[in-house]
TORPA-429800 format. One line per field, with one value per atom (N, C-alpha, C, O): residue number from 1; chain; x, y, z. Coordinates in steps of 0.001 Angstrom, whole numbers, plus 500000, padded with zeros to 6 digits. Layout:
BEGIN
num = NUM,...
cadena = A,...
u = X,...
v = Y,...
w = Z,...
END
This chain:
BEGIN
num = 1,1,1,1,2,2,2,2,3,3,3,3,4,4,4,4,5,5,5,5,6,6,6,6,7,7,7,7,8,8,8,8,9,9,9,9,10,10,10,10,11,11,11,11,12,12,12,12,13,13,13,13,14,14,14,14,15,15,15,15,16,16,16,16,17,17,17,17,18,18,18,18,19,19,19,19,20,20,20,20,21,21,21,21,22,22,22,22,23,23,23,23,24,24,24,24,25,25,25,25,26,26,26,26,27,27,27,27,28,28,28,28,29,29,29,29,30,30,30,30,31,31,31,31,32,32,32,32,33,33,33,33,34,34,34,34,35,35,35,35,36,36,36,36,37,37,37,37,38,38,38,38,39,39,39,39,40,40,40,40,41,41,41,41,42,42,42,42,43,43,43,43,44,44,44,44,45,45,45,45,46,46,46,46,47,47,47,47,48,48,48,48,49,49,49,49,50,50,50,50,51,51,51,51,52,52,52,52,53,53,53,53,54,54,54,54,55,55,55,55,56,56,56,56,57,57,57,57,58,58,58,58,59,59,59,59,60,60,60,60,61,61,61,61,62,62,62,62,63,63,63,63,64,64,64,64,65,65,65,65,66,66,66,66,67,67,67,67,68,68,68,68,69,69,69,69,70,70,70,70,71,71,71,71,72,72,72,72,73,73,73,73,74,74,74,74,75,75,75,75,76,76,76,76,77,77,77,77,78,78,78,78,79,79,79,79,80,80,80,80,81,81,81,81,82,82,82,82,83,83,83,83,84,84,84,84,85,85,85,85,86,86,86,86,87,87,87,87,88,88,88,88,89,89,89,89,90,90,90,90,91,91,91,91,92,92,92,92,93,93,93,93,94,94,94,94,95,95,95,95,96,96,96,96,97,97,97,97,98,98,98,98,99,99,99,99,100,100,100,100,101,101,101,101,102,102,102,102,103,103,103,103,104,104,104,104,105,105,105,105,106,106,106,106,107,107,107,107,108,108,108,108,109,109,109,109,110,110,110,110,111,111,111,111,112,112,112,112,113,113,113,113,114,114,114,114,115,115,115,115,116,116,116,116,117,117,117,117,118,118,118,118,119,119,119,119,120,120,120,120,121,121,121,121,122,122,122,122,123,123,123,123,124,124,124,124,125,125,125,125,126,126,126,126,127,127,127,127,128,128,128,128,129,129,129,129,130,130,130,130,131,131,131,131,132,132,132,132,133,133,133,133,134,134,134,134,135,135,135,135,136,136,136,136,137,137,137,137,138,138,138,138
cadena = A,A,A,A,A,A,A,A,A,A,A,A,A,A,A,A,A,A,A,A,A,A,A,A,A,A,A,A,A,A,A,A,A,A,A,A,A,A,A,A,A,A,A,A,A,A,A,A,A,A,A,A,A,A,A,A,A,A,A,A,A,A,A,A,A,A,A,A,A,A,A,A,A,A,A,A,A,A,A,A,A,A,A,A,A,A,A,A,A,A,A,A,A,A,A,A,A,A,A,A,A,A,A,A,A,A,A,A,A,A,A,A,A,A,A,A,A,A,A,A,A,A,A,A,A,A,A,A,A,A,A,A,A,A,A,A,A,A,A,A,A,A,A,A,A,A,A,A,A,A,A,A,A,A,A,A,A,A,A,A,A,A,A,A,A,A,A,A,A,A,A,A,A,A,A,A,A,A,A,A,A,A,A,A,A,A,A,A,A,A,A,A,A,A,A,A,A,A,A,A,A,A,A,A,A,A,A,A,A,A,A,A,A,A,A,A,A,A,A,A,A,A,A,A,A,A,A,A,A,A,A,A,A,A,A,A,A,A,A,A,A,A,A,A,A,A,A,A,A,A,A,A,A,A,A,A,A,A,A,A,A,A,A,A,A,A,A,A,A,A,A,A,A,A,A,A,A,A,A,A,A,A,A,A,A,A,A,A,A,A,A,A,A,A,A,A,A,A,A,A,A,A,A,A,A,A,A,A,A,A,A,A,A,A,A,A,A,A,A,A,A,A,A,A,A,A,A,A,A,A,A,A,A,A,A,A,A,A,A,A,A,A,A,A,A,A,A,A,A,A,A,A,A,A,A,A,A,A,A,A,A,A,A,A,A,A,A,A,A,A,A,A,A,A,A,A,A,A,A,A,A,A,A,A,A,A,A,A,A,A,A,A,A,A,A,A,A,A,A,A,A,A,A,A,A,A,A,A,A,A,A,A,A,A,A,A,A,A,A,A,A,A,A,A,A,A,A,A,A,A,A,A,A,A,A,A,A,A,A,A,A,A,A,A,A,A,A,A,A,A,A,A,A,A,A,A,A,A,A,A,A,A,A,A,A,A,A,A,A,A,A,A,A,A,A,A,A,A,A,A,A,A,A,A,A,A,A,A,A,A,A,A,A,A,A,A,A,A,A,A,A,A,A,A,A,A,A,A,A,A,A,A,A,A,A,A,A,A,A,A,A,A,A,A,A,A,A,A,A,A,A,A,A,A,A,A,A,A,A,A,A,A,A,A,A,A,A,A,A,A,A,A
u = 783542,784113,783532,783508,783036,782551,783512,784635,783073,783937,782929,781758,783482,782904,783059,784050,781944,781922,783070,783273,783843,784922,786260,787240,786398,787482,787878,787102,789204,789804,789139,789081,788584,787991,788931,788513,790101,791221,791098,791168,790906,790807,792170,792228,793134,794524,794722,795627,794046,794147,793056,791875,793545,792811,791651,791919,790313,789273,789415,789984,788911,788867,788148,788500,787290,786411,787535,787699,788303,789193,790460,791102,790640,791749,791214,791906,789888,789238,789262,789532,788970,788946,790473,790656,791478,792965,793276,793916,792745,793006,792402,792977,791208,790520,791331,791441,791937,792590,794221,795031,794475,795982,796873,797957,796650,797444,797616,796677,798790,799051,799418,800138,798959,799140,799723,799066,800934,801515,800563,799755,800692,800118,800453,799555,801641,802053,801180,800562,801147,800461,798826,798187,798336,796935,796652,795710,797485,797321,797593,797103,798367,798465,797425,797471,796517,795296,794427,794521,793553,792503,791558,791429,790848,789664,788609,788146,788351,787414,787756,786907,789121,789618,789567,789091,789976,790012,788425,788135,787576,786064,785554,784783,785967,785643,786014,785248,787353,787952,787301,787261,786776,786253,784728,784288,784127,782774,782959,782182,783937,784074,784356,783879,785050,785201,783950,783923,782906,781713,780709,779725,780977,780191,780189,781136,779195,779364,780410,781256,780383,781369,782249,781800,783541,784521,784797,785029,784761,785041,786639,787147,787264,788762,789442,790471,788824,789316,789149,790061,788060,787995,789016,789549,789175,790371,791569,792258,791943,793230,793326,794341,792316,792099,792434,793139,791780,791793,793233,793682,793921,795363,796449,797640,796025,797044,797638,796866,798874,799627,799955,800726,799365,799625,801052,801734,801517,803060,803207,802628,803995,804564,803526,802417,804062,803038,802654,803439,801413,801045,801732,802058,801985,802835,801807,800809,802211,801448,801461,802527,800380,800272,799298,798662,799242,798282,796941,796692,795989,794611,794113,794479,793225,792610,791194,790621,790485,789142,788356,788991,787013,786339,786049,785922,785983,785649,784186,783339,783949,782591,781443,781576,780419,779213,778467,778084,778330,777571,778024,777256,779414,780088,781105,781918,781149,782120,783455,783531,784569,785730,786212,785845,786990,787412,788427,788439,789230,790076,789510,790052,788394,787588,786955,787053,786187,785616,786660,786480,787672,788943,789402,789609,789562,790167,789094,789526,787938,786853,786757,786573,786867,786773,785322,784434,784995,783759,783245,782023,783830,783441,782605,781837,782880,782325,781930,782608,780763,780223,779441,778729,779641,779098,778424,779115,777232,776667,776630,776902,776282,776173,775171,775406,773904,772944,773526,773434,774145,774688,775856,775896,776707,777685,777147,777492,776235,775855,775073,774912,774589,773806,774563,773984,775915,776894,777158,777146,777400,777866,779167,779945,779318,780562,781716,782564,781917,783098,783395,784502,782213,782382,782826,783599,782460,782990,784276,785013,784779,786191,786898,788015,786502,787233,787538,788679,786532,786761,787725,788527,787550,788576,789834,790764,789970,791295,791992,793135,791245,791899,792188,793148,791335,791623,792935,793707,793079,794157,795505,796516,795450,796598,797002,798043,796106,796368,796116,796762,795226,794921,793744,792643,793993,792769,792186,790976,792950,792209,791350,790303,791737,790821,789709,788554,789933,788825,787769,786585,788113,787317,786451,785249,787185,786335,785474,784418,785764,784995,783684,782585,783966,782791,781898,780696,782360,781597,780786,779609,781433,780666,779471,778336,779793,778740,777734,776571,778066,777020,776584,775440,777545,777009,776207,775348,776514,775672,774437,773558,774120,772591,771770,770553,772396,771621,770905,770256
v = 038617,039767,039734,038676,040942,040938,040620,041123,039766,039401,039291,038936,039614,039183,037694,037044,037195,035715,035007,033799,035866,035479,035601,035110,036178,036380,035203,034315,035254,034040,034322,035459,033078,033331,033499,034002,033122,033173,034406,035443,034440,035652,036429,037623,035728,036470,037391,038224,037317,038099,039285,039097,040441,041606,041561,041380,041718,041742,042926,043943,042805,043876,045194,046281,045115,046309,046985,048192,046360,047053,047705,048704,047002,047529,048959,049941,048791,049969,051178,052289,050956,051983,052573,053769,051688,052112,052966,054015,052412,053309,054773,055743,054755,056054,056982,058155,056531,057171,057332,057842,056809,057105,056270,056795,055068,054464,052944,052376,052392,051072,050381,050950,049310,048556,047243,046499,046749,045535,044433,044664,043316,042092,041986,041849,042045,041969,042943,042529,044090,045065,044812,044983,044430,043937,042962,043126,041834,040738,041130,040455,042213,042714,043640,044097,043809,044665,043869,042659,044298,043466,043242,043898,042099,041701,042892,043237,043411,044597,045695,046231,046037,047149,046511,047216,045361,044856,044794,045174,044352,044359,045691,045847,046694,048066,048679,049350,048392,048931,048273,048891,046997,046229,047040,047374,047248,047939,049294,049719,049933,051430,051312,052141,050360,050051,049640,049786,049108,048662,049965,049880,051120,052110,052758,052519,053568,054342,055345,055484,056110,057065,056735,056682,056525,055981,057192,058300,056909,057986,057776,056938,058728,058653,059009,058455,059886,060302,059126,058926,058395,057203,056014,055262,055969,054911,055235,054392,056538,056932,056787,056306,057183,056823,055385,055094,054555,053134,052626,051717,053235,052766,053484,053199,054366,054853,053890,053157,053697,052669,051311,050465,051192,049913,049856,050869,048699,048308,047134,046058,047419,048657,049700,049412,050967,052021,051871,051384,052294,052244,053307,054352,053057,053843,054714,054243,056073,056970,056559,056210,056584,056260,057375,058141,057402,058379,057829,056682,058640,058175,057634,058125,056563,056009,056063,055604,056730,057000,055815,054899,055667,054478,054827,055972,053716,053858,054416,054203,055180,055746,054654,053549,055005,054073,053879,052776,054928,054760,054301,053988,054262,053664,052706,052870,051684,050589,051097,051396,051197,051561,050787,049622,051376,050830,049640,048596,049872,049014,047588,046505,047776,046544,045887,044666,046741,046051,045244,044139,046028,045294,044033,043037,044093,042977,041828,040676,042006,041054,040470,039258,041237,040811,040462,040798,039845,039598,038276,038155,037567,036469,036630,035789,037880,038494,039738,040682,039937,041172,041858,041190,043277,043868,045203,045940,045492,046685,047700,047301,049023,049889,049716,050053,049103,048772,047843,048085,046736,045696,046266,046072,046931,047708,048541,048409,049412,050347,049602,050121,048390,047658,046984,046388,046960,046176,047058,048282,046464,047185,047882,047472,048971,049819,048974,049094,048082,047410,046300,045883,045963,044935,045630,045024,046933,047602,047823,047739,048183,048472,047221,047327,046074,044873,044629,044327,044754,044401,045344,044955,046733,047763,047425,047422,047105,046833,045639,045712,044635,043480,043651,043060,044524,044867,045797,045669,046642,047659,046910,047244,045876,045104,043960,043309,043814,042620,041258,040301,041099,040034,039194,039019,038777,038249,037079,036911,036142,034988,035314,034688,036302,036844,037603,037361,038456,039276,038262,038415,037374,036310,035534,035306,035175,034565,035536,035115,036628,037602,038037,038278,038089,038299,037199,037423,035965,034671,034584,034228,034894,035015,035919,035556,037077,038211,038019,038365,037519,037622,036231,036047,035259,033903,033122,032291,033417,032869,033296,032572,034460,034953,034346,034301,033790,033062,031800,031269
w = 519954,519240,517830,517201,517293,515995,514878,514858,513921,512820,511613,511748,510495,509225,508967,509297,508321,508143,507421,507538,506633,505953,506660,506099,507779,508460,509241,509596,509499,510370,511774,512242,512483,513583,514768,515811,514645,515736,516399,515738,517731,518501,518609,518901,518376,518588,517307,517363,516306,515158,515104,515399,514724,514689,513704,512516,514112,513053,512197,512593,511043,510072,510591,510135,511402,511949,512829,512652,513730,514494,513570,513894,512500,511546,510838,510569,510637,510106,510982,510526,512291,513257,513460,513687,513363,513343,512141,512211,510953,509802,509712,509220,510246,510411,511252,510896,512395,513265,512978,513752,511769,511328,512191,512450,512699,513625,513036,512478,513196,512846,514230,515050,514405,515678,515457,514730,515979,515801,516340,517240,515787,516349,517843,518673,518153,519574,520425,521407,520075,520773,520881,521919,519777,519732,520735,521510,520789,521758,523185,524090,523450,524672,525351,526493,524442,524958,525578,525370,526337,527231,526145,525112,526583,525697,525451,524364,526660,526529,525570,524858,525574,524763,523281,522391,523001,521684,521152,520018,521951,521678,521346,520399,522111,521980,520726,520033,520435,519069,517837,516773,517958,516865,516704,515604,517800,517799,517186,516331,517603,517012,515288,514513,514915,513543,512681,511459,513430,512835,512702,511967,513404,513326,511955,511205,511556,510221,510341,509457,511488,511644,512915,514060,512562,513697,514566,514080,516052,516933,517220,517965,516452,516356,517796,518182,518454,519668,520740,521541,520759,521538,521106,521922,519930,519458,519993,520567,519848,520443,521973,522477,522696,524096,524609,525575,523759,524085,523913,524611,522977,522614,523544,523425,524414,525354,526129,526748,526257,527065,526242,526695,525115,524225,524091,523932,524151,523963,522978,523127,522005,521603,521066,520617,521183,520808,519386,518572,519052,517650,516914,517477,515557,514675,513803,513256,513759,512950,511466,510960,510781,509326,508700,509425,507529,506892,507065,506693,507651,507854,506576,505508,506648,505446,505591,506579,504427,504359,503962,503440,504129,503688,502034,501600,501305,500048,499938,500806,498753,498651,498721,498194,499342,499618,498170,497780,497523,496335,495044,494135,494971,493875,494083,494993,493308,493608,493016,491824,493910,493484,492212,492057,491335,490080,490430,489778,491453,491956,492496,492275,493198,493581,492417,492298,491377,490388,489371,488858,489253,488520,489070,488377,490366,490984,491107,491148,491160,491236,489757,489648,488639,487409,486993,487775,485880,485145,486032,486110,486509,487288,488541,489009,489029,490446,490183,490589,489459,489245,490485,491235,490637,491804,491220,490518,491467,490990,492233,493366,491966,492929,494058,495218,493588,494671,495793,496996,495232,496043,497009,498224,496330,497073,498329,499503,497801,498832,499927,501031,499624,500658,501562,502470,501476,502415,503540,503409,504657,505834,505459,504598,506194,506021,506125,505241,507109,507315,506136,505798,505645,504450,503326,502583,502998,502024,502127,501144,503521,503742,503565,503058,503865,503681,502222,501872,501356,500034,499280,498431,499710,499214,499586,498779,500864,501473,500699,500248,500608,499883,498498,498004,497708,496479,496311,495361,497228,497320,497482,496865,498352,498797,497750,497840,496816,495876,496486,496061,497451,498126,497284,497806,496189,495361,495929,495780,496634,497139,498282,498450,499127,500276,499596,499947,498701,498020,497462,497762,496769,496174,497268,497131,498323,499402,500138,500610,500271,500931,500057,500557,498787,497708,497800,497945,497730,497673,499086,499138,500039,501370,501345,501655,500967,501044,499908,500112,498781,497803,497239,496823,497242,496729,497823,497529,498976,500112,500045,500513,499499,499485,498560,498743,497409,496508,496760,495860
END
């Protein structure tokens, strides 16, 4: 199943790509429901979340019959591709600079991950993700 290099490799946890697909579809899925899905469905959801444009109807189809049922949430769009969101830049601080070209060069799910960690105040995960994405390249 596709995972970003900084994600927990435990297959029982939902990868960020799948979470992105659910956010686009406006659905929140419990860990219990995620674990109750077949491997093929989980893999397909993660694949949909890696795509530039998430197929929301396909996400909803795949979750029919999930137990417990997904909860509706406000759909969450991706951060802009050409501009580093202020929340990400502020959360990274001067120790971890990121310019627009580097931001735009990231996979859409990597931008989603950084923005998600910044939005949720997960500074340790944000720092680890940044280091994995940028410092490993040096």
